N, C-alpha and C positions, 0 to 999 in steps of 0.2 A: 537341286543345287541352289543354295542361297547366294545372293550377291553376284558381282561380276566375276569373270574368270580369274582376275587377280584384283586386290584392293586398289582403288583409285585414290591417290593422295589428295588431301583436302586441307583446308584451314583447320588447325586444331585449336580448340579452346581449352582443353585440359592441360596442354603443355605449358602455357604461360602461368596457369594457376600453380602447377607443380614447381616450376622453376622459381617463381617469385615467392611462393609460399615457403619453400625451403630456404631461400635467401633470407627471408624474414626470421624463420625459426633458428637459423645459425648465426643471427646477429649481424648480417652484412647489409641489411637495409631496414628501415623502419616500416611499421605497419602501413602508414599512409602511402609511402612510396611504393610498397608492394601492391596495394589495392589499386593505386593509380596506374601502375604499369600493366596490370591485368586488364583493367577496364579500358585503357587506351586501345587495346587490341580487339576487344570484343563488345564494348558497350557495358552498360550496367549489369552486374552479376547479382542474382538473387537465388537463395536456396528456396526451392519451390515446394510442391506438395510432398509430404512425407508418407511413404507407404507402410512403414513399420512404426508401431506405436512406441517402441522403446528408444527411438532416436530423439535427440534433444532439440528439435526445431518445430516451429510452426511454419506457416507458409510465407513465402516472399520476404525472407530475412535478408537484408543487404549484406554484401560480402564482408564488409568491415566488421559489422556486428557479429556475423557468423564466425569469423575467425577468432574474435575475442571469446565467444562462448566456447569454441573448440579448445582454445588455449587453456581455459579454465577446466577442461576435461582431460588435460594432459596431452594435448596435441604435440607430437614430436617429429612427424615426418609426413610428406606427401610422396606418393609413388605413382608414376605414369603407367597407364595401361593402354595398349594399342592393339586390341584384338580384332580378329576376323573370324568368319565361319571356318571351323576346323583348326583354328590356331588362337586360343584364348590368351594371348600373350599379355602378361602382367596381371592376370586375374587369379582369384583364389576361391571363387564361389561365394554364396550358393547360386543355384540356377537362376533365380530372379535377377541378381546383379549381373551375372555373366551374359544373360540374354539381352538385357537392356544395353550393356556396354558394347556388345558385339553389334547390335543393331545401330548404335550411334557411331561405332568405329573407334571409340575412345572412352576414357574415363580416368578417374584418379582414386587411389586408395589413401585413406586418411588414418594414421595410427594414433589412437588415444591410449590412455593409461590402461584401461581394462577391456578394450574392444577395438575393433577395426571396422571402418565403414567405407562404403564406396560412394562416389559422386559421379553421376552421369549427366552430361550437359545436353541441352536442347535449345534451339533458337527460340527466343521469347519476343514475339511481335505484339505490339499493342497500338492500335490505331494506325495512322498513316506514316508516323515518323519514328516511333519508339522501336528500337531493335536492341536487344541485349541477350543475355544467357540466363537460362533457368537451370539450376542444378537440382536433380532429384537424388536424395540420399537413400542408400540401401544398406541393410545389414551385410557385413562381409565376414567370412571365416577369419579367425584370428591366427593367420599363418602368413609367413613371408612369401611373396611371389617368387618364382624362379626367374632371376634376372642375371644375364651374363655380366661378367666384369667388363670394365671399359676397354682394357687392352684386347680382350677376347672379341668383343663386339666390333671394335675397329678393324681388327685383322680379318674377321669374317666378312665384313662389308667390302673390304678391299679385294679379297680373294674372290668373292662372289661377283663383284663388278667385272673382274678380268674374265672369269668363266662365262658370264653372260655375254660379254662382248664377243668372245670367241665363238660361243654357240650361235650368235646371230650373224656370224660371218657367212653362214650358208643361207641366210634369209635376206631378202632385198632390203629390209628395214635398216640393216646395219649402216647403210650409207648415211642415214640421218641420225641414227642412235649414237654412234661413236662421237661425231662432232658435237652433238647436244651435251654429252657427258663432259667433254673437254671445255665447252663454253661455261657450263655451270660450275665446274670445279676450278677452272682457271681464272674466272672473273673475281678479282679481289676488290672491286669497286663497291659502292654503297648498295646494300640490298635491303634497306629498311632495318627494323629492329632485329637484333641478334636473337637466336632461339633461346639462349639461357640468360641468367641474371647474374648480378654481382656475387662474387664469392666462389663461383665454380672454378675448378682448375683449368688452366689453358687447354689441356688435352680434351677435356669435356667440351669446351667451346668449339674446338676444331672439329671434333667428331659430330657434334650436333649440327654445325653449319654444313658439313659435307652431307650428312644424312638428309637435311632439309632440302638441299639442292638436288640430290639424287631422287628424292621423292617427286620433285617437279619433273624430272626426266621420265620417271615411271608414268606420271600423269599424262605427259605429252605423247607418250608412246601407247596410249590407249588402243586396244585392239580394234575399236571401231574405225580407227584411222588407217588400218592395214589393208591396203588395196592391192589387188593383183597377186595375192598369195594363195597357194593351194591349201587344202585342209591340214596336211602334215606341217607345212611351214607355219600356219597360224597357230597350231597347237604347240609347236616348238617355241615359237615367239612368246605365247602366253605363259608357258611353263617357266621360261627363262626370266621373264619380267616378274612372275610371282615369286621366284626365289630371290630376286633382287629386292623386291618389296619387303619380304620377310627379314632379310638382313638389315635393311634400312630401319625398319621398325625396332629391331633388337638394339641397333646402335643408338637410336633416339632414346629408348628407355634407359639404356646403360648410362648415357650422358646425363640424363636428368636425375639419375640416382647418385652420380659421382660426388656431389657435395655432402652426401650423407656418409660417405666412406671415410675411414681414418686416413690421414695424410700418408701418401706413399703407396696407397692401394688403387688410386684412381688415375 
């Protein structure tokens, strides 16, 4: 079995690129604003070593220059991928792209005029102080990923949360799980930068914010912190949290795709 019993939420670097890249493509922000917003979250972004000779990049191309080059190739959309082992959510193949994105736990699909490519991030450390993101481009199959609609994903996340909370009523951890959910969803105070960018519909902002907060609950409920549970209780707990994680990832992907939908569908 690869990876943990269920995916552990983490800081995503693909999500800001998708959100602000789409905001730029739809005319809601300028290129400089989009690049600044992405790099405020993750440091300098570079397109790194290219494994496929038919892709239009050399090594270490700064994000701003890379976006300009991609726009010249008909760049029209960014799509978020949040895959795990056994659930390649947001991916379309081939194997090389899927494996790299699954190992990273994230990635982005980039739609060009005559092709689609995948971008997979990794931490870029140079010396004692430089920390940024290096993006590796991969060839991607030219097909749309299967992405739920925003209303569908929001409903699924809410229903799954209720089911998971009910399931955990028979597990000691519910005493801390339920209050953690209420704290995350009920706190309307400042939480740093919002998950999405300018131009996204209000519903998408709401769903992305809730999904981001619930991902923190999943992380805080890591199985390594479950003490005093028998094997059956631990398996029940892990399965419930795995289902919640899947619903949260689907909601996050749907929210990031909402700006690409015709008005009235998101």
